[in-house]
C-alpha positions as CSV (number, residue, x, y, z in Angstrom):
1,X,10.2,-8.0,-11.9
2,X,12.2,-5.1,-13.2
3,X,11.4,-4.7,-16.9
4,X,13.6,-1.8,-17.9
5,X,15.9,0.7,-16.3
6,X,16.4,4.1,-18.0
7,X,19.3,6.4,-17.0
8,X,20.0,10.0,-18.1
9,X,23.0,12.0,-17.1
10,X,24.5,9.9,-14.3
11,X,28.3,9.9,-14.0
12,X,29.7,8.6,-17.3
13,X,26.3,7.7,-18.6
14,X,24.7,10.2,-21.0
15,X,21.6,8.2,-21.7
16,X,21.1,4.5,-21.7
17,X,18.1,2.1,-21.5
18,X,18.8,-1.3,-19.8
19,X,16.4,-4.1,-20.7
20,X,15.8,-6.8,-18.1
21,X,14.3,-10.2,-18.2
22,X,13.0,-12.8,-15.7
23,X,15.4,-15.3,-14.2
24,X,19.2,-14.6,-13.9
25,X,20.4,-11.3,-15.4
26,X,24.2,-11.1,-15.5
27,X,26.2,-7.9,-16.1
28,X,29.8,-8.2,-17.3
29,X,32.5,-5.9,-18.5
30,X,36.0,-4.7,-17.9
31,X,36.9,-3.3,-14.5
32,X,35.9,0.4,-14.6
33,X,33.5,0.0,-17.5
34,X,30.6,1.4,-15.5
35,X,28.8,-1.6,-14.0
36,X,28.8,0.1,-10.6
37,X,27.1,3.1,-12.1
38,X,24.2,0.9,-13.0
39,X,24.0,-0.3,-9.4
40,X,24.2,3.4,-8.3
41,X,21.3,4.2,-10.6
42,X,19.2,1.3,-9.2
43,X,20.0,2.4,-5.6
44,X,18.9,5.9,-6.4
45,X,15.6,4.6,-7.8
46,X,15.0,2.7,-4.6
47,X,15.5,5.7,-2.4
48,X,19.2,5.8,-1.7
49,X,20.8,9.1,-0.8
50,X,21.8,11.2,-3.7
51,X,25.5,12.0,-3.8
52,X,25.9,15.1,-6.0
53,X,29.6,14.4,-6.6
54,X,28.5,11.2,-8.5
55,X,25.7,12.8,-10.5
56,X,25.8,13.7,-14.2
57,X,28.5,15.8,-15.8
58,X,26.3,17.5,-18.4
59,X,25.7,20.9,-17.0
60,X,23.2,21.7,-19.7
61,X,20.8,19.0,-18.6
62,X,21.2,20.2,-14.9
63,X,19.6,17.0,-13.5
64,X,20.0,13.2,-13.3
65,X,17.0,11.1,-14.2
66,X,16.5,7.4,-13.3
67,X,13.3,5.5,-14.3
68,X,12.3,2.0,-13.7
69,X,9.4,0.0,-15.1
70,X,8.2,-3.0,-12.9
71,X,5.7,-5.7,-13.2
72,X,4.4,-6.3,-9.6
73,X,2.1,-9.2,-10.3
74,X,4.4,-11.3,-8.1
75,X,5.1,-8.6,-5.5
76,X,2.2,-8.6,-3.1
77,X,4.0,-6.8,-0.3
78,X,4.7,-3.9,-2.7
79,X,1.1,-4.0,-4.2
80,X,-0.4,-3.8,-0.7
81,X,1.9,-0.9,0.3
82,X,0.8,1.0,-2.8
83,X,-2.8,0.3,-2.0
84,X,-2.3,1.7,1.6
85,X,-0.7,4.8,0.1
86,X,-3.7,5.2,-2.3
87,X,-1.4,5.0,-5.3
88,X,-3.3,3.6,-8.3
89,X,-1.8,0.6,-10.2
90,X,-3.1,-0.4,-13.6
91,X,-2.6,-4.0,-14.8
92,X,0.2,-4.6,-12.2
93,X,2.5,-2.0,-13.9
94,X,4.6,0.3,-11.7
95,X,6.7,3.2,-13.0
96,X,9.2,4.8,-10.6
97,X,10.9,8.1,-11.6
98,X,13.5,10.0,-9.7
99,X,15.0,13.3,-10.8
100,X,18.0,14.7,-8.9
101,X,19.1,18.3,-9.4
102,X,22.6,19.7,-9.1
103,X,21.7,20.9,-5.6
104,X,20.9,17.3,-4.6
105,X,17.1,17.8,-4.3
106,X,14.9,15.0,-5.6
107,X,11.6,15.0,-7.5
108,X,10.0,11.6,-7.2
109,X,7.0,10.1,-9.0
110,X,5.3,6.8,-8.4
111,X,3.0,5.9,-11.3
112,X,3.0,9.6,-12.2
113,X,2.1,10.8,-8.7
114,X,4.5,13.0,-6.8
115,X,5.9,11.3,-3.7
116,X,8.7,11.5,-1.1
117,X,12.1,9.8,-0.6
118,X,10.8,8.1,2.5
119,X,7.9,6.4,0.7
120,X,10.1,5.5,-2.2
121,X,12.7,3.9,0.1
122,X,10.0,1.9,1.9
123,X,8.5,0.8,-1.4
124,X,11.9,-0.1,-2.8
125,X,12.7,-2.3,0.2
126,X,9.6,-4.4,-0.7
127,X,10.7,-4.7,-4.3
128,X,14.4,-5.3,-4.2
129,X,17.1,-6.8,-2.0
130,X,20.3,-5.1,-3.1
131,X,23.4,-6.8,-1.8
132,X,26.8,-5.3,-2.3
133,X,28.6,-2.0,-1.7
134,X,25.4,-0.2,-0.7
135,X,23.5,0.5,2.5
136,X,20.3,-0.7,0.9
137,X,20.5,-4.3,2.2
138,X,17.4,-5.5,3.9
139,X,19.1,-8.5,5.6
140,X,21.5,-6.1,7.3
141,X,18.6,-4.4,9.0
142,X,18.4,-6.0,12.4
143,X,14.6,-5.5,12.7
144,X,14.1,-7.8,9.7
145,X,16.0,-10.8,11.1
146,X,12.9,-12.0,13.0
147,X,10.9,-11.8,9.8
148,X,13.5,-13.9,7.9
149,X,13.7,-16.5,10.7
150,X,9.9,-16.8,10.7
151,X,9.9,-17.1,6.9
152,X,12.0,-20.2,7.2
153,X,9.3,-22.0,9.2
154,X,6.5,-24.2,8.0
155,X,2.8,-23.7,7.9
156,X,2.4,-24.7,11.6
157,X,4.9,-22.0,12.5
158,X,3.1,-19.4,10.5
159,X,-0.2,-20.3,12.2
160,X,1.5,-20.0,15.6
161,X,2.8,-16.5,14.7
162,X,-0.7,-15.5,13.5
163,X,-2.3,-16.8,16.7
164,X,0.3,-14.8,18.8
165,X,-0.5,-11.6,16.9
166,X,-4.3,-12.1,17.4
167,X,-3.9,-12.8,21.1
168,X,-1.7,-9.6,21.5
169,X,-4.4,-7.5,19.7
170,X,-7.2,-8.8,22.0
171,X,-5.1,-8.3,25.1
172,X,-4.1,-4.7,24.2
173,X,-7.7,-3.8,23.2
174,X,-9.0,-4.9,26.6
175,X,-6.0,-3.2,28.4
176,X,-6.8,0.1,26.7
177,X,-10.4,-0.1,27.8
178,X,-9.4,-0.9,31.4
179,X,-6.8,1.9,31.4
180,X,-9.5,4.4,30.3
181,X,-11.8,3.2,33.1
182,X,-9.2,2.9,35.9
183,X,-7.1,6.0,35.0
184,X,-6.4,8.9,37.4
185,X,-9.5,9.3,39.6
186,X,-9.5,13.1,39.5
187,X,-9.0,13.2,35.7
188,X,-11.7,10.6,35.3
189,X,-14.1,12.5,37.5
190,X,-13.4,15.7,35.6
191,X,-13.9,14.0,32.3
192,X,-17.2,12.3,33.5
193,X,-18.5,15.7,34.8
194,X,-17.7,17.4,31.5
195,X,-19.3,14.7,29.4
196,X,-22.4,14.6,31.6
197,X,-22.8,18.3,31.1
198,X,-22.6,18.0,27.4
199,X,-25.0,15.0,27.3
200,X,-27.5,17.0,29.4
201,X,-27.0,20.1,27.1
202,X,-27.9,18.0,24.0
203,X,-30.8,16.2,25.8
204,X,-32.4,19.5,26.9
205,X,-32.7,20.5,23.3
206,X,-33.6,16.9,22.2
207,X,-33.1,17.3,18.4
208,X,-35.2,15.1,16.2
209,X,-34.3,13.5,12.9
210,X,-34.7,15.9,10.0
211,X,-36.2,18.4,12.3
212,X,-33.9,21.3,11.2
213,X,-34.9,20.9,7.5
214,X,-38.6,20.8,8.4
215,X,-38.3,23.9,10.5
216,X,-36.4,25.8,7.9
217,X,-39.1,25.0,5.3
218,X,-41.9,26.1,7.7
219,X,-40.1,29.4,8.4
220,X,-39.8,30.0,4.7
221,X,-43.5,29.5,4.3
222,X,-44.3,31.9,7.2
223,X,-42.0,34.6,5.9
224,X,-43.6,34.4,2.4
225,X,-47.3,34.1,3.6
226,X,-48.7,37.0,1.6
227,X,-47.1,35.7,-1.6
228,X,-48.4,32.2,-1.0
229,X,-51.9,33.6,-0.5
230,X,-51.8,35.7,-3.6
231,X,-50.5,32.8,-5.7
232,X,-53.2,30.4,-4.3
233,X,-55.9,33.0,-4.8
234,X,-54.9,33.4,-8.4
235,X,-55.1,29.6,-8.9
236,X,-58.6,29.5,-7.3
237,X,-60.0,32.3,-9.5
238,X,-58.5,30.6,-12.6
239,X,-60.2,27.3,-11.7
240,X,-63.5,28.6,-10.2
241,X,-63.9,32.1,-11.6
242,X,-64.3,35.4,-9.6
243,X,-67.0,35.9,-7.0
244,X,-69.1,38.1,-9.2
245,X,-69.4,35.4,-11.8
246,X,-68.4,37.8,-14.5
247,X,-65.4,35.7,-15.5
248,X,-66.1,32.0,-15.5
249,X,-63.3,29.7,-14.3
250,X,-61.6,26.8,-16.1
251,X,-63.9,24.2,-14.5
252,X,-67.1,26.1,-15.6
253,X,-65.7,26.4,-19.1
254,X,-64.7,22.8,-19.2
255,X,-68.2,21.8,-18.1
256,X,-69.6,23.8,-21.1
257,X,-67.2,22.1,-23.4
258,X,-68.2,18.6,-22.1
259,X,-71.9,19.5,-22.6
260,X,-71.3,20.5,-26.2
261,X,-69.2,17.4,-26.7
262,X,-72.0,15.1,-25.5
263,X,-74.3,16.7,-28.2
264,X,-71.5,16.1,-30.7
265,X,-71.3,12.4,-29.8
266,X,-75.0,12.1,-30.3
267,X,-74.6,13.2,-33.9
268,X,-71.2,11.7,-34.8
269,X,-69.9,8.6,-32.9
270,X,-66.4,8.9,-34.4
271,X,-65.6,11.6,-31.8
272,X,-66.3,9.3,-28.8
273,X,-62.6,8.6,-28.0
274,X,-61.4,12.2,-27.7
275,X,-64.6,13.3,-26.0
276,X,-64.0,10.6,-23.3
277,X,-60.4,12.1,-22.9
278,X,-62.0,15.5,-22.5
279,X,-64.3,14.3,-19.7
280,X,-61.4,12.5,-18.0
281,X,-59.4,15.7,-17.9
282,X,-62.1,17.2,-15.5
283,X,-61.4,14.9,-12.5
284,X,-57.7,15.8,-11.8
285,X,-58.6,19.5,-12.3
286,X,-61.4,19.2,-9.7
287,X,-59.0,17.4,-7.3
288,X,-56.3,20.1,-7.7
289,X,-58.9,22.8,-7.2
290,X,-60.0,21.2,-3.9
291,X,-56.4,20.9,-2.7
292,X,-55.7,24.5,-3.6
293,X,-58.8,25.7,-1.7
294,X,-57.8,23.5,1.4
295,X,-54.2,24.8,1.2
296,X,-55.5,28.5,1.2
297,X,-57.8,27.8,4.2
298,X,-54.9,26.3,6.2
299,X,-52.4,29.1,5.6
300,X,-51.7,30.5,9.0
301,X,-49.4,33.6,9.5
302,X,-49.1,33.3,13.2
303,X,-46.2,35.6,14.4
304,X,-46.0,33.5,17.6
305,X,-45.3,30.3,15.5
306,X,-42.5,32.2,13.6
307,X,-40.9,33.2,16.9
308,X,-41.1,29.6,18.1
309,X,-39.4,28.3,15.0
310,X,-36.6,31.0,15.2
311,X,-35.9,30.1,18.8
312,X,-35.8,26.3,18.0
313,X,-33.4,26.9,15.1
314,X,-31.2,29.0,17.3
315,X,-31.0,26.1,19.8
316,X,-30.1,23.7,17.1
317,X,-27.4,26.0,15.7
318,X,-25.9,26.4,19.1
319,X,-25.5,22.6,19.4
320,X,-23.8,22.5,16.0
321,X,-21.4,25.2,17.0
322,X,-20.4,23.2,20.1
323,X,-20.6,19.6,19.1
324,X,-20.5,19.2,15.3
325,X,-20.8,20.8,11.9
326,X,-24.2,19.2,11.2
327,X,-27.1,17.7,13.3
328,X,-25.9,14.3,12.1
329,X,-22.5,15.0,13.6
330,X,-24.1,16.3,16.8
331,X,-26.1,13.1,17.2
332,X,-23.0,10.9,16.5
333,X,-21.1,12.8,19.2
334,X,-24.1,12.2,21.5
335,X,-23.8,8.5,20.9
336,X,-20.1,8.6,21.5
337,X,-20.1,10.4,24.8
338,X,-23.1,8.3,26.0
339,X,-20.9,5.2,25.5
340,X,-17.9,6.8,27.2
341,X,-20.0,7.9,30.1
342,X,-21.2,4.3,30.5
343,X,-17.6,3.1,30.5
344,X,-16.4,5.7,33.0
345,X,-19.4,5.0,35.2
346,X,-18.8,1.3,35.2
347,X,-19.2,-0.1,38.7
348,X,-16.5,-1.8,40.7
349,X,-17.9,-5.2,39.9
350,X,-17.8,-4.6,36.1
351,X,-14.3,-3.1,36.4
352,X,-13.1,-6.2,38.2
353,X,-14.6,-8.4,35.5
354,X,-12.7,-6.4,32.9
355,X,-9.5,-6.6,34.9
356,X,-9.9,-10.4,35.1
357,X,-10.4,-10.6,31.4
358,X,-7.3,-8.6,30.8
359,X,-5.3,-11.0,33.0
360,X,-6.7,-13.9,31.2
361,X,-5.9,-12.5,27.8
362,X,-2.4,-11.6,29.0
363,X,-1.8,-15.2,30.1
364,X,-3.1,-16.5,26.7
365,X,-0.6,-14.2,25.0
366,X,2.3,-15.1,27.3
367,X,1.6,-18.8,26.6
368,X,1.6,-18.3,22.8
369,X,4.6,-16.0,22.9
370,X,6.6,-18.5,25.0
371,X,5.6,-21.3,22.6
372,X,6.6,-19.1,19.6
373,X,10.0,-18.3,21.3
374,X,10.8,-21.9,21.8
375,X,9.8,-22.7,18.2
376,X,12.0,-19.9,17.0
377,X,15.0,-21.2,18.9
378,X,14.6,-24.6,17.4
379,X,14.1,-23.0,14.0
380,X,17.2,-20.9,14.4
381,X,19.4,-24.0,14.9
382,X,18.0,-25.5,11.6
383,X,18.5,-22.2,9.8
384,X,22.1,-21.9,11.1
385,X,23.0,-25.4,9.9
386,X,21.5,-24.8,6.5
387,X,23.3,-21.4,6.1
388,X,26.7,-22.8,7.2
389,X,26.3,-25.7,4.8
390,X,25.8,-23.2,2.0
391,X,28.8,-21.2,3.1
392,X,31.0,-24.2,3.0
393,X,30.8,-24.2,-0.8
394,X,31.1,-20.5,-1.1
395,X,34.8,-20.2,-0.1
396,X,34.0,-19.4,3.6
397,X,34.9,-22.8,5.0
398,X,35.4,-21.6,8.6
399,X,32.2,-19.6,8.7
400,X,29.9,-19.6,11.7
401,X,26.3,-18.3,11.9
402,X,23.9,-18.0,14.8
403,X,20.7,-16.2,15.8
404,X,21.0,-14.3,19.0
405,X,17.9,-14.0,21.2
406,X,17.1,-11.3,23.7
407,X,13.9,-10.9,25.8
408,X,12.1,-7.7,24.9
409,X,11.2,-5.4,27.8
410,X,7.8,-4.7,26.1
411,X,6.2,-7.6,24.2
412,X,5.0,-6.9,20.7
413,X,2.5,-8.5,18.4
414,X,5.3,-10.6,16.9
415,X,6.2,-12.0,20.3
416,X,8.6,-11.2,23.1
417,X,11.9,-11.9,21.2
418,X,14.5,-9.5,19.8
419,X,16.5,-11.5,17.2
420,X,19.8,-10.7,15.5
421,X,22.0,-12.6,13.1
422,X,25.6,-13.1,14.2
423,X,28.4,-14.1,11.8
424,X,32.1,-14.9,11.7
425,X,33.9,-15.6,8.5
426,X,37.2,-16.9,10.0
427,X,38.1,-19.5,12.5
428,X,39.1,-18.1,15.9
429,X,37.2,-14.8,15.2
430,X,34.2,-14.0,17.5
431,X,30.7,-13.9,16.2
432,X,29.6,-10.4,15.4
433,X,26.4,-8.7,14.5
434,X,25.7,-9.1,10.8
435,X,25.4,-5.3,10.4
436,X,29.1,-4.9,11.5
437,X,30.6,-7.3,9.0
438,X,33.0,-5.3,6.9
439,X,33.8,-7.3,3.8
440,X,31.5,-6.7,0.8
441,X,32.4,-10.0,-0.7
442,X,31.6,-11.9,2.5
443,X,28.4,-10.0,2.9
444,X,27.2,-10.8,-0.6
445,X,28.1,-14.5,-0.2
446,X,26.4,-14.7,3.2
447,X,23.3,-13.0,1.6
448,X,23.5,-15.6,-1.2
449,X,23.6,-18.4,1.3
450,X,20.7,-17.0,3.3
451,X,18.7,-16.3,0.2
452,X,19.3,-19.8,-1.1
453,X,18.0,-21.3,2.2
454,X,15.1,-18.9,2.5
455,X,14.1,-19.3,-1.1
456,X,13.5,-23.0,-0.5
457,X,11.1,-22.1,2.3
458,X,9.6,-19.1,0.6
459,X,8.9,-21.0,-2.6
460,X,5.4,-21.9,-1.4
461,X,4.9,-18.6,0.4
462,X,5.0,-15.9,-2.3
463,X,3.0,-13.5,-0.2
464,X,6.1,-12.7,1.8
465,X,8.6,-12.7,-1.0
466,X,10.8,-9.7,-2.0
467,X,10.8,-10.6,-5.8
468,X,14.1,-9.0,-7.0
469,X,17.6,-9.9,-5.7
470,X,20.7,-7.9,-6.7
471,X,24.3,-9.2,-6.0
472,X,27.2,-6.9,-6.6
473,X,30.9,-8.1,-6.1
474,X,29.7,-11.5,-5.0
475,X,32.7,-13.1,-6.7
476,X,35.4,-11.2,-4.8
477,X,38.3,-13.5,-4.0
478,X,36.8,-16.7,-5.4
479,X,37.3,-18.9,-8.4
480,X,37.3,-22.5,-9.6
481,X,35.0,-24.8,-7.8
482,X,33.7,-22.0,-5.5
483,X,32.8,-19.9,-8.5
484,X,30.8,-22.9,-10.0
485,X,29.0,-23.2,-6.7
486,X,28.1,-19.5,-6.6
487,X,26.8,-19.8,-10.2
488,X,24.8,-22.9,-9.4
489,X,23.1,-21.1,-6.4
490,X,22.4,-18.1,-8.5
491,X,20.7,-20.3,-11.1
492,X,18.7,-22.0,-8.4
493,X,17.6,-18.6,-6.9
494,X,16.6,-17.5,-10.4
495,X,13.9,-20.2,-10.4
496,X,12.0,-18.3,-7.7
497,X,13.3,-14.7,-8.0
498,X,14.5,-12.2,-10.6
499,X,18.2,-12.1,-10.0
500,X,20.8,-9.5,-11.1
501,X,24.5,-10.2,-10.7
502,X,27.6,-8.2,-11.5
503,X,30.5,-10.6,-12.1
504,X,33.9,-11.0,-13.6
505,X,33.7,-14.8,-13.6
506,X,32.7,-16.9,-16.7
507,X,31.6,-19.7,-14.4
508,X,28.8,-17.4,-13.2
509,X,28.2,-15.5,-16.4
510,X,27.6,-18.6,-18.4
511,X,24.4,-19.4,-16.4
512,X,22.7,-16.2,-17.3
513,X,19.2,-16.2,-18.7
514,X,19.9,-12.7,-20.0
515,X,23.5,-11.4,-20.5
516,X,24.2,-7.7,-20.5
517,X,27.6,-6.3,-21.4
518,X,28.8,-2.9,-20.1
519,X,31.3,-1.1,-22.1
520,X,33.1,2.2,-21.8
521,X,33.9,4.0,-25.0
522,X,35.6,7.4,-25.8
523,X,35.7,9.9,-28.6
524,X,37.6,13.1,-29.0
525,X,35.3,15.0,-26.7
526,X,34.2,12.6,-23.9
527,X,34.0,9.1,-22.4
528,X,30.7,7.4,-22.2
529,X,29.1,4.1,-21.1
530,X,27.1,1.7,-23.2
531,X,25.0,-1.3,-22.3
532,X,24.1,-4.0,-24.8
533,X,22.4,-7.4,-24.6
534,X,24.6,-10.4,-25.7
535,X,23.3,-13.4,-27.6
536,X,24.8,-16.3,-29.6
537,X,28.4,-15.8,-30.7
538,X,28.7,-12.4,-28.8
539,X,28.2,-14.3,-25.5
540,X,30.9,-16.8,-26.6
541,X,33.4,-13.9,-27.2
542,X,32.6,-12.2,-24.0
543,X,33.1,-15.4,-21.9
544,X,36.4,-15.9,-23.8
545,X,37.4,-12.4,-22.9
546,X,36.6,-13.0,-19.3
547,X,39.0,-16.0,-19.4
548,X,41.9,-13.8,-20.5
549,X,41.7,-13.3,-24.3
550,X,39.7,-14.6,-27.3
551,X,42.0,-17.4,-28.2
552,X,40.7,-20.4,-30.2
553,X,41.0,-22.6,-27.0
554,X,39.1,-20.1,-24.9
555,X,36.4,-19.7,-27.5
556,X,35.9,-23.4,-27.7
557,X,35.9,-23.6,-23.9
558,X,33.3,-20.8,-23.8
559,X,31.0,-22.7,-26.1
560,X,31.3,-25.8,-24.0
561,X,30.5,-23.7,-20.8
562,X,27.3,-22.3,-22.4
563,X,26.3,-25.8,-23.6
564,X,26.8,-27.2,-20.1
565,X,24.9,-24.3,-18.5
566,X,21.9,-24.9,-20.9
567,X,21.8,-28.5,-19.9
568,X,22.0,-27.7,-16.2
569,X,19.3,-25.1,-16.6
570,X,17.1,-27.7,-18.3
571,X,17.6,-30.2,-15.5
572,X,16.9,-27.6,-12.8
573,X,13.7,-26.7,-14.6
574,X,12.6,-30.3,-14.6
575,X,13.4,-30.6,-10.9
576,X,11.5,-27.5,-10.1
577,X,8.4,-28.7,-12.0
578,X,8.5,-31.9,-10.0
């Protein structure tokens, strides 16, 4: 859900912070008060194009800033998208920031990380459905119509769609393998010849695991042979003494110390413990002396061995230059081309077996895609009936709604159907693509009808839900009973979604869970927009104003409207819990 919207230097707004709540958020105010500016700010935050003519008037600030704080705990599509983009999210909190300069250039941050308008727009489409006088309307994007139709299906339909996607993936994987094997004969022969040469080149050198490191260590020893001998000789003299015997070594001196210590023990038993430690010190020294002597005897400064090592390291370096940055990469490449050579060398019998498997998988996909297509056509009739029934109570009594199906030239993981919503608002008018419907009020009411229907199906499928719905100008040309129906549907949607609605009708505003009033004020220097939350008597006064004026009768009527709305909300909550 959207928790707060902060706006700086946008049109008539100098600086304002708009708090938001779960459920139905209603924005009211006089015509021209600035409600549309709030929608413009939200659209900017969701990746809409920046119109410099509508940006801030404060030249000193030189930029417009819109920030939005979201809780995405109930927005799995958005959370998954952020994970795919490697954008960190802490405790389900999402902060979007967009700065737009006077030149129209944007600086975008998602949880503090710089991003692009494209990523912001895609993320925004997974957070908010914005319906009104804006292009950011997900249901007007033809490519989403199939998603919404599938969303109206039951669990069996979802399983059929998943099975179709799995079958498509298996078929395409086998087809790709077959295409690689049965591609252009000349290109395949050239590829096989090149890979065979590379394979032989690596096999002739036959690198071994960790061989390079061992050779480098041995080369280092050979290059430093004199230093190694001198150091080892020094160790031997220190341990054993020199050849003349003039200077005794550590071992001889330690032997003398042990002999004296034995005499000491004979005279004073209290020294037995440390004398024993002195004796024990002799054994590791004798072992080390023996190892040092053996090491010195085995030091070999053979120039021939050094040449062999240099030649071998040169061969390994040549492989790394040609096939990988390290010997591990060279061996990984060797395994890769070995597999590809085996596939390219596959015999006719194996090729035919793979071709038969592709045909079998294609038939399995076609069977599931055909079943999915038939299920969708039945589902579309149910969806059309439900949407038309909703439109009847939304002042579009002659509305018609259908789903148009076309066969795709190239099947996809989602089946072989291209689906598009068709709509007609008036009797005698032909059905037209939803994207070409002109009236903003009709669009909003159709979206409300669709959303009301889909919400009932999506209620148990939160993994596919866009959590925030925004309706602008949904009350154009309606009133009375129709306005009550629109308000009731808004209230019903708010049980599942966070809903924002700009309205001039008290019948809708009275059902708000959170009521915001937008007001335009002026002083001697400028005009500016304010946004304030209404509660208690302030809401009563605003509803009375929306009825015409704050007369005693209107104030009394407003109180009754709020009381009735509270009772309706309570009943709706009980119904939802059941």
